[in-house]
C-alpha positions as CSV (number, residue, x, y, z in Angstrom):
1,M,76.2,103.3,87.2
2,N,76.0,100.4,89.5
3,Q,79.8,100.0,89.1
4,L,80.5,103.4,90.8
5,E,80.9,103.2,94.6
6,R,78.1,105.2,96.1
7,R,80.0,107.9,98.0
8,E,82.8,108.2,95.4
9,G,80.4,108.2,92.5
10,A,78.2,110.8,94.1
11,R,81.3,113.0,94.7
12,I,82.6,112.7,91.1
13,I,79.2,113.4,89.6
14,S,78.3,116.3,91.9
15,R,81.7,117.9,91.4
16,N,81.4,117.8,87.6
17,G,77.6,117.8,87.0
18,S,77.4,121.4,85.8
19,R,79.9,120.7,83.0
20,W,78.8,117.1,82.2
21,M,75.0,117.7,82.5
22,P,74.3,114.0,83.4
23,M,70.9,112.4,82.9
24,L,69.9,109.0,84.3
25,T,68.7,106.5,81.8
26,A,68.0,102.8,81.6
27,G,70.1,100.5,79.3
28,V,70.0,97.1,77.6
29,W,73.1,95.0,77.0
30,P,73.0,92.8,73.9
31,D,74.9,90.0,75.7
32,R,72.7,89.9,78.8
33,E,69.1,88.9,79.4
34,S,66.6,91.7,79.0
35,P,65.7,93.6,82.1
36,E,62.4,92.7,83.7
37,P,60.4,94.5,86.4
38,L,60.5,93.1,89.9
39,N,57.5,91.0,90.9
40,A,56.1,89.6,94.1
41,E,58.2,86.4,93.8
42,D,61.4,88.5,93.9
43,F,60.3,89.8,97.3
44,Y,59.2,86.5,98.7
45,N,62.5,84.9,97.8
46,L,64.8,87.5,99.4
47,V,67.8,86.1,101.2
48,P,69.3,88.3,104.0
49,G,72.7,89.6,102.9
50,V,72.1,88.8,99.2
51,P,71.5,91.9,97.0
52,M,68.2,91.9,95.1
53,R,68.6,91.7,91.3
54,E,68.5,94.9,89.4
55,P,65.2,95.3,87.5
56,Y,67.1,97.3,84.8
57,F,70.6,98.6,84.1
58,H,71.4,102.2,85.2
59,L,73.2,104.4,82.8
60,M,74.4,108.0,83.1
61,R,74.1,109.9,79.9
62,V,76.4,112.9,79.5
63,S,74.4,115.5,77.7
64,A,77.0,118.3,77.6
65,P,77.3,120.0,74.2
66,S,81.1,120.1,74.6
67,E,82.9,117.0,73.3
68,A,85.8,117.8,75.7
69,A,83.3,117.5,78.7
70,R,82.0,114.2,77.3
71,L,85.6,112.8,77.0
72,E,86.4,114.1,80.5
73,A,83.4,112.3,81.9
74,T,84.3,109.1,80.2
75,R,87.9,109.2,81.4
76,S,86.9,110.0,84.9
77,V,84.9,106.9,85.4
78,S,86.6,104.4,83.0
79,N,89.0,103.2,85.6
80,R,86.0,102.3,87.7
81,Q,84.5,100.1,85.0
82,A,81.5,102.4,84.7
83,I,80.0,103.5,81.4
84,F,78.7,106.9,80.5
85,T,77.0,107.4,77.2
86,S,76.8,110.5,75.2
């Protein structure tokens, strides 16, 4: 979900939420390091203007029973390099 621009992503999801039935989840990528919770050192080492690391990867799971709705959700965000799971 981090790939969706905040305003545009919110608009897409709110406009289609009743059909897609989205649920926020956390994910793990096999080719990346495992997510870890933030710790005190992460806050001590903050640099102004540099985004803080993500403690986990955000996913949006489409829980709609209709396969057509799940495909619509996937197609709606695919050009934004975001991933929905179903």
